[in-house]
N, C-alpha and C positions, 0 to 999 in steps of 0.2 A: 302419754294419751295416744290410745289407738285412731290410724289415717282415717277411718267411716265416721267414727264421734268425732274427730274435728272438721271434717267435711261436712257433717248434719249441723254442726255445733257455727260456724262458720256459717253460711250457707239459710237459718235458720235469723242468724243476725239479720245481714242479707234483708232478707228479706221482712223481716217485724221494721226496719225502717223505710222499707218503701211503703207497705202497709198500712201507716201513718198517714201518708198522703194521697193513699191509695193506687198507690202507682204499680204495674210491671216494669222488673229493667230487662232490654234486651237487644238485638240491634236486628233492625230492620231494609230491603231497598224502598227507594222513595221513586225511583224510577224505571222503566224498561232498560236503563245502565247496568242493572244489580248492584250498582255498588253497598254495602251494608255498611250501615254505622249506628252509634247508640239512639236508644229509641227509650220512652217511656210507654206508659198506656197502660190502661185501666183494665179487670177482668172480671169479671161476671163476677156475683158473690154465692158460693158454696150453695147451693139448691137441697131437699132430703137426701140426695143418690147421688152427690155426689162428694170429689173427696182434691183434696188440695194437695199438691204434692211441689215440693221444691227442687226444682230440677240441680241434680248434679251433673248427668251426660245428655249429648247431644249427637249423634253421629250424623255425619254428612252425605247425603244421599244428590245423584244427580237431578233427581224430579228442586231441587232445591234453585239448582242452576236455573231449572228450563220457567220456575213459577217467578221467580226474583227476575229476567230479563224476560219476560212475557212473550215467552215464546210459544204459547199456545193461541194467545191475543186476548187472554180472562183478566190476567191477574189485575186484585183490587190493593190501590197504595193507600198509605205505607204493606208491605207487606213481611212477616216475622217468622223465618221458615222455619225448618223440623219435626222428625215427626218420624225418630229413633230418639226417643226418652226416656231417658231411665232418674229415676227421684229419688224421693223419702217422701209417705205422707205424713202430710203437716198440719191436717184440721178431714173432720170425714163428717160430710152431713146425716140427721139422723137419722134416717133409715139403712144404713151402710152396711151389711152383716159382711160386707168379703177381705175387708182391711181393716187396719189397724195402726194408731197414727205410730211414727216410727217404720213403718217398713217398708222397706223396697218396692221401686213399681216400674213398671216401663209402661208408656204408652206410643200406639203406631202408626198406621198411616192417616188413622179414622178414628171420628170422637161421636160420635152418634149414627142413626138410624134410624126407619118409621118403625122397627120393633111388633110389626105383627104383620108382616110381609111373610111369605114359602120357605126365602131366605131367609130371612132374621130367624123363622121359628126351626132352622139348622142351625141355625150357630155358623152361619157364612153372610153374616152383615156385608160384608166387601162388599155385594152384588146384588144388594137393598135395592127393590123395585122400584124404590123413590130418588133413589140415588141415597149412598154413605151421606157421611158428613168430613169431609176431609178433617186434618190434623192443622192445616194454615190453608188459610181462604176457602172456607169455606161457610156458612153460614149457621154461628151455633143458637141454639137454645133463647136467647136475647131475640136473634136478628143482627146482631152486633158479628163484624167477619171476624174468623177466627185464626189468632195465632200460634206460632209455635215453642220446636223446643229450643231455638235461642234466645232462651229467656231464663225468670229469677226461675218465676214458678207457673204454673198452669191448673185450670180447675175439671173435672176429666167428669160424665156418671160414672160411677163402678163399673158398668158394664165392658166401659171400655180398655180397659186397665187390667195389668198383668201381673201377678206377684213375682218378681226374680228369687229362684234358688236361691236361700241361703248361702251354700256354698258355692254361689255362681260369682266373679266378679265384676260389680255394677257396670264395669267402664264396658266392659267384652262384650253383655246382653245388649249394647244397642245397637251395634249394624243388627240383632238378630229378628231388631223390627220390624223391619222393611228388607233388607238388602238376604238378608235366613228365612223370614216367611216366604216371599215371592219363591226359594226356589226348595221349600220344603213341603210349600203347599202344592205342588205338579207334581213333583218323584210320589211323592203319598195315594195322591188318586187317582195316577197310572202307575201305580204298582210298583215302582222304581226303586222299592225296598225290601228284594226279593235275595238274598248271599245265593251270589255264582252267577250273576247273569252280570252284562257287560254294559258298560255308558261313555257315551260321548258325553262332555262337556267342549263348548263351542264359546271362549272368552273367558280369562283370565280374570276379571276382576275383581270391586268387590262381591258383585255375586256367583262369580265364577269357581273363586275358590273356595267358598262356602258351598255349591255345588259335586265340590273336590269331598271335601270333607264331611258332608255327608256322603256320601256315592260312596265313601268307603267304610262308616262307619255301620252302612247297614250291607256289609259285605261284597261289595260288584266289583268288577276290574273293571277300573278305570282309565281313562282318556283323555288330555287333555288336547283342544284343538285352538293355535293362536299362529298370527303371521310374525309374531315376535320371536328369535331362535332364542333374545336375551332372557324371559318368563322358565329355559326346559330348566334349569337347575332347581330352583323352588318349585316349577309343581311335581317337578317326581320327591324330592330330599325333603323341601318342609310343607307341603302338602299333601304327597304321602302317596298321590298318579301314579300307575302302574306304567304308561303308557304317555309320548308326548308326540304332537305331528305337527310339522309345519304345513298350515291349511293349501300351500300355494305347492308343496310338492304333490306333482303328479300321481310319481311310483308309492310315496309312502299313504297316499292317498287309496292310491284304486289297490293295493295289498290289503285294506277294511274294507270290501268290497260283501257286505250280508253278513257282516259281523256281531253287529251291535243289537245289544234287546231296544237298547233305550240311548236317545240323545237330546240331550238339555241345550237353549240357543240364549244365551245370554249376554252376547255382544247385539248394537243396535246400528252397525255399519251394514256394508255389503253384503252376501253372503248364495253360495250357488246352491237353492234347494234343494236343485235336482241330483249334483253330487253325496247331498249330505242323507237324501232318502234313503242312496244307490246305496251307503252302509251300513243303512239296517237289514237286518233280519226281516222274514214274512212276518209280516203283523207284529212286524216294530211298533217305535211311535216315540216323533220327536215333537217338544214342549219350545215354542214359541215366551221368554221373561221380556226377550228385549222389543226394540221399538226401531226394527227397522225401516226404513223410509219406504218400501217396498218389497211386497214375496211373489214372486213368479216361481214356480215348474207347472213340468210337462202334467197333464190328466194321468199319464200312464206310470207315472213315477211314485205318486200315492197307489193305482187301481192295481197295477202285480206286483202282487207280495200283501195287497188287505196290509198299505200304512197309514199309519196317521197321523197327524199333524194338527195339537192345540194350540191355543193361548190359556196363557193364565196372570196375571198378575199375584197378589198379597189371598191373606186366608183369612180367615175367620176367627172368630174372638175363643173361641173351645181348640181350634188346629194351635193356632198362636201360644196358647200355658199350655198344648201337651211339647211344643217344639221345644220348649225352652228349658221343659223338666225334660226331656230327649235330650235334649245339647248339656246339661250337667251332670245326665246319669250316664251319661259319652268320653264328658271332655272335647264337647267339641269349642274352640275358644278363635272368632274371629282373627285376622292377623289386623291387630290396627294401627294408627300411627295420632298419639293422644297432642293435640297445637289449643292453643290458648285463642276464645272467643275473638281476642282484635289479630289475629292471625286467619282468619274465617273467610274473607275479600279472596287472602293468598287460597287458599284451598280449593275455596271454587275452581279459580282458574287454573289449579299441576289437576280438580280433578278434569276440567274441561281436556286437559293434554296428556289423561290417562298416566299423571305422574304420580302416585299412591299406591304402596304396597300395604291392608288391602282396600282399606278403608278409614278416613276421616274420622278421631272423635275428636271434639269439646269440652275443654273441661271448665263445665260452666261458672261448679262450685269454688272453683280458686282462680280463676279469673276476671269475671261476670262483675263491674263493676260501676 
């Protein structure tokens, strides 16, 4: 039996057993300690525009740490994290016309929006004026709190689901649905897809390693900035970066003044924005996708040279599907470490310690029991 057929059969059997009791199986945090443990709960029924997805894989994102540990102060418990979801369509509503039972699909960071504002109309629902509904710890259409992909199945409106290309490994697609789209969106928006241009990538983690891969696929000369020399070999030889610089090395940094067209900052630690702005050419762009505690720079660092600092989060539904197709056609694959659901607490702790190369993916289908 082929691997995908086995995964689908075993997962379907699990879902059917749970469905007999109206239950979904998952792992949840019960309090701000963030410790996850097995949890049974009910999903809403499949509506006319919904699809029910048997989850195969779920990527592990730092948001899972932040929400399970109540870093922002508004987490609702029990909390089931996970918003890099890939699975198989198990059931479709009567109005569903985009997906069929048995197809591989993905779900990212949000599962609903108003569908009426200018941003929803433009396919960038993540910026919905009424707020997009997060895949976990949001308010679902039935008033319940949404629960994420550390679970056996999920029910989502078809608009917020994505077709996984047939030739793309589903386990590798999971990290694209948050980490991938988070760097792809600003790179396309700010024209960082012009062959021959130069890109600097600050930070080489889950987001940064994908920024490097996208940059090379776009035909850019890519320089990685890191605080750790231990990442040099993989940056150059595994990920294909053209140059690696230790950001604390003043001589190396000064040698790059006025040399970069773009910089994408994936790090959340402190950084000298004046220093990085000095590396940009005239009219260069620095995009921030990480969340440092503060951003400080001198106005002259921005004004002299007509430089730009911009922020970005994830992306809209249209661009997410576009990104998946781009990754399939250009053979862009995240570097992952596959783990069982029982390892999720250790994975989150290792993520905090930056001890992962470069994204954890939970094997839901084979390990959630």
